[in-house]
C-alpha positions as CSV (number, residue, x, y, z in Angstrom):
1,X,-110.1,138.8,120.4
2,X,-109.7,137.1,117.0
3,X,-109.6,139.6,114.1
4,X,-112.5,139.3,111.6
5,X,-111.6,137.5,108.4
6,X,-110.9,139.8,105.4
7,X,-112.8,139.7,102.2
8,X,-110.7,137.9,99.6
9,X,-108.9,140.5,97.4
10,X,-108.4,140.1,93.7
11,X,-104.9,139.2,92.6
12,X,-103.0,141.5,90.2
13,X,-100.8,139.9,87.5
14,X,-97.9,142.1,88.6
15,X,-98.0,141.0,92.2
16,X,-95.7,137.9,92.0
17,X,-92.8,139.5,90.1
18,X,-93.0,142.7,92.1
19,X,-93.0,140.7,95.4
20,X,-90.0,138.7,94.2
21,X,-88.1,141.9,93.3
22,X,-89.0,143.4,96.7
23,X,-87.7,140.2,98.4
24,X,-84.4,140.4,96.5
25,X,-83.8,144.1,97.1
26,X,-85.0,144.3,100.7
27,X,-83.5,140.9,101.6
28,X,-80.2,141.9,100.2
29,X,-80.2,145.2,102.0
30,X,-81.0,143.6,105.3
31,X,-78.2,141.1,104.9
32,X,-75.7,143.9,104.3
33,X,-77.1,146.0,107.1
34,X,-77.0,143.1,109.6
35,X,-73.7,141.6,108.4
36,X,-71.8,142.8,111.5
37,X,-74.5,141.4,113.8
38,X,-74.5,138.1,111.9
39,X,-70.7,137.7,112.3
40,X,-71.0,138.6,116.0
41,X,-73.8,136.1,116.7
42,X,-72.0,133.4,114.7
43,X,-68.9,134.0,116.8
44,X,-70.8,133.8,120.1
45,X,-72.5,130.5,119.0
46,X,-69.1,129.0,118.0
47,X,-67.7,130.0,121.4
48,X,-70.6,128.9,123.5
49,X,-72.0,125.9,121.6
50,X,-69.3,124.9,119.2
51,X,-70.0,123.9,115.7
52,X,-72.1,123.8,113.7
53,X,-73.1,127.4,114.0
54,X,-76.1,127.1,111.7
55,X,-79.2,124.9,112.1
56,X,-80.3,123.3,108.9
57,X,-83.5,121.4,108.3
58,X,-85.7,120.3,105.4
59,X,-88.9,122.3,105.3
60,X,-91.8,122.4,102.8
61,X,-91.7,125.4,100.5
62,X,-94.2,126.5,97.8
63,X,-96.4,123.7,96.6
64,X,-94.8,121.6,99.4
65,X,-91.5,121.2,97.7
66,X,-88.7,120.7,100.2
67,X,-85.8,123.1,100.7
68,X,-83.1,123.5,103.4
69,X,-84.0,126.2,106.0
70,X,-81.0,127.8,107.6
71,X,-81.1,129.5,111.0
72,X,-78.7,130.2,113.8
73,X,-78.3,127.2,116.2
74,X,-80.0,127.8,119.6
75,X,-79.9,124.3,121.2
76,X,-77.4,121.9,122.5
77,X,-76.9,118.6,120.8
78,X,-77.9,115.4,122.5
79,X,-81.0,113.9,124.1
80,X,-83.8,115.7,125.9
81,X,-86.7,117.9,124.9
82,X,-86.3,121.1,122.9
83,X,-87.1,123.1,126.0
84,X,-84.3,121.3,128.0
85,X,-81.7,121.7,125.2
86,X,-82.5,125.4,124.5
87,X,-79.6,127.5,125.8
88,X,-79.6,130.8,127.5
89,X,-78.0,132.4,124.4
90,X,-80.6,130.6,122.3
91,X,-83.5,132.1,124.3
92,X,-82.0,135.6,123.7
93,X,-81.6,134.9,120.0
94,X,-85.2,133.6,119.7
95,X,-86.7,136.5,121.8
96,X,-85.0,139.0,119.5
97,X,-85.5,136.9,116.3
98,X,-81.8,137.2,115.7
99,X,-81.7,133.4,115.1
100,X,-83.8,134.2,111.9
101,X,-81.1,136.4,110.2
102,X,-79.5,133.5,108.1
103,X,-83.0,132.8,106.7
104,X,-82.6,135.9,104.6
105,X,-80.3,133.6,102.4
106,X,-83.4,131.4,101.8
107,X,-85.2,134.6,100.6
108,X,-82.5,135.6,98.2
109,X,-82.5,132.0,96.8
110,X,-86.2,132.2,96.1
111,X,-87.1,129.4,98.5
112,X,-88.9,131.8,100.9
113,X,-90.3,135.3,101.0
114,X,-90.1,138.1,103.6
115,X,-93.9,137.7,104.1
116,X,-95.9,134.5,104.0
117,X,-96.9,131.5,106.1
118,X,-94.1,130.2,108.3
119,X,-92.5,126.9,106.9
120,X,-93.4,124.1,109.3
121,X,-92.1,120.5,109.5
122,X,-92.1,118.1,106.5
123,X,-93.9,115.6,108.8
124,X,-96.9,117.8,109.0
125,X,-97.7,117.6,105.2
126,X,-99.6,114.4,105.6
127,X,-101.5,115.8,108.6
128,X,-103.1,118.8,107.0
129,X,-106.7,119.0,105.9
130,X,-107.1,119.9,102.2
131,X,-107.9,123.5,103.3
132,X,-104.8,123.7,105.4
133,X,-102.7,122.5,102.5
134,X,-103.6,125.8,100.7
135,X,-101.0,127.6,102.9
136,X,-98.4,126.1,100.5
137,X,-99.9,128.0,97.5
138,X,-97.4,130.8,98.3
139,X,-93.7,130.9,99.3
140,X,-93.3,130.5,103.1
141,X,-92.2,133.7,104.8
142,X,-89.9,134.8,107.6
143,X,-92.9,136.7,109.0
144,X,-96.7,136.6,108.4
145,X,-100.1,137.3,109.7
146,X,-99.9,134.6,112.4
147,X,-96.6,136.1,113.7
148,X,-97.9,139.6,114.0
149,X,-101.2,138.4,115.6
150,X,-99.6,136.4,118.5
151,X,-96.8,134.2,117.1
152,X,-96.6,131.0,119.2
153,X,-99.2,132.2,121.7
154,X,-101.8,131.3,119.1
155,X,-103.3,127.9,118.8
156,X,-102.7,125.8,115.7
157,X,-106.2,126.5,114.5
158,X,-105.6,130.3,114.8
159,X,-102.3,130.0,113.0
160,X,-103.8,128.1,110.1
161,X,-106.7,130.5,109.9
162,X,-104.3,133.5,109.7
163,X,-102.2,131.7,107.0
164,X,-105.2,131.0,104.8
165,X,-106.4,134.6,105.3
166,X,-103.0,135.8,104.0
167,X,-103.2,133.4,101.0
168,X,-106.7,134.7,100.1
169,X,-105.8,138.4,100.5
170,X,-102.1,138.6,99.6
171,X,-101.0,141.8,98.0
172,X,-98.3,144.4,98.3
173,X,-100.4,146.6,100.7
174,X,-100.9,143.6,103.1
175,X,-97.2,142.7,102.9
176,X,-96.2,146.3,103.9
177,X,-98.7,146.2,106.8
178,X,-97.2,142.8,108.0
179,X,-93.6,144.0,107.7
180,X,-94.4,147.2,109.6
181,X,-96.3,145.3,112.4
182,X,-93.3,142.9,112.6
183,X,-90.9,145.7,113.3
184,X,-93.2,146.9,116.1
185,X,-93.7,143.5,117.8
186,X,-90.0,142.6,117.7
187,X,-89.6,145.1,120.6
188,X,-92.5,143.6,122.5
189,X,-90.9,140.1,122.6
190,X,-94.3,138.4,123.1
191,X,-95.6,135.0,122.0
192,X,-92.1,133.6,121.6
193,X,-93.2,130.2,122.8
194,X,-96.3,128.3,123.9
195,X,-96.6,127.5,127.6
196,X,-94.3,124.6,128.5
197,X,-92.6,124.4,125.1
198,X,-89.5,125.8,123.4
199,X,-91.7,127.0,120.5
200,X,-95.0,125.1,119.9
201,X,-96.4,121.7,120.7
202,X,-96.3,119.2,117.8
203,X,-99.2,119.5,115.4
204,X,-101.0,116.2,115.5
205,X,-103.3,116.7,112.5
206,X,-106.6,117.4,114.2
207,X,-109.5,118.1,112.0
208,X,-110.4,121.7,112.4
209,X,-113.0,123.9,110.8
210,X,-111.5,127.0,109.2
């Protein structure tokens, strides 16, 4: 059942600086806390897949400005579909979201936030409707409303609707709710990929009503 849209909440002038300070403090603490896990995962990837250990790709940030996203590598190099190249270790990393840990570096650099619409592919920028483009009014996030409502089990239309709902209602209270829900769903390991895909099918730019 699709949640009812929220009523747009008024923005407070303090929200952006407080959110940024929260990203810095909480992001830094998480990096320190998970440092042993990061080193262990990096070592496993180096042993199983070789180098590079990190996956780097240009993604659109706030206002669509590109930045280099960093994640742990989960696929073999070479030809084939993403589903074919995804390794057993990669599936474990994705199901537990451990592949996202290096992305905390993007948060500390100010390219991303802990909460916000997920950064998609640069190629999608020309495929969005004007309304869908509004998802770039905020920094992209490691987690967001779309992730806690079903992740990749959602359709593109549902994902974009959730992203725009976040943009219109963003605030510290909503961020706390999303972070708390994220911790809860990490243990459920649901919605990791769409049926027949490593993550999601390509977004082809369909016109949708949001």
